C-alpha positions in Angstrom: 3.3 -95.4 -52.8 3.2 -98.9 -54.2 0.6 -101.5 -53.4 0.6 -102.8 -49.8 2.0 -106.3 -49.5 -0.5 -108.5 -47.8 1.3 -111.7 -48.4 1.9 -114.1 -45.5 5.6 -113.1 -45.1 4.7 -109.5 -44.7 1.9 -110.2 -42.2 2.7 -109.2 -38.6 1.6 -111.5 -35.8 -1.6 -110.5 -34.1 -1.6 -110.1 -30.3 -3.5 -113.4 -30.0 -0.8 -115.2 -31.9 1.9 -113.6 -29.8 0.1 -114.5 -26.6 -0.1 -118.1 -27.8 3.7 -118.1 -28.2 4.7 -118.2 -24.5 8.4 -118.2 -25.4 7.9 -114.8 -27.0 5.8 -113.6 -24.1 8.5 -114.6 -21.6 11.2 -113.1 -23.8 9.4 -109.7 -23.9 8.9 -109.8 -20.1 12.5 -110.5 -19.4 13.7 -108.0 -22.0 11.4 -105.3 -20.5 12.7 -106.1 -17.0 16.3 -105.9 -18.2 15.7 -102.6 -19.8 14.1 -101.2 -16.7 16.8 -102.4 -14.3 19.7 -101.3 -16.5 18.0 -97.9 -17.0 17.5 -97.6 -13.3 21.1 -98.3 -12.4 22.4 -95.9 -15.0 20.1 -93.2 -13.7 21.3 -93.9 -10.1 24.9 -93.7 -11.2 24.2 -90.4 -13.0 22.6 -89.1 -9.8 25.5 -90.1 -7.6 27.9 -88.5 -10.0 25.9 -85.3 -9.9 25.8 -85.4 -6.1 29.6 -86.0 -6.0 30.2 -83.1 -8.4 28.0 -80.8 -6.3 29.7 -81.9 -3.0 33.2 -81.3 -4.4 32.4 -78.4 -6.6 33.4 -79.8 -9.9 
């Protein structure tokens, strides 16, 4: 492996810096909620399809 790039452009933001950026914080909250809600509805659709298949012997 080559030398690790520690230049400013390669540096990841620390948690403290991310917390200072409220726009990023809000984005991640919204993004997380969206992922959870879409996953939940997809799961519920999957369950109702399974239920339907069992009921009508697919």
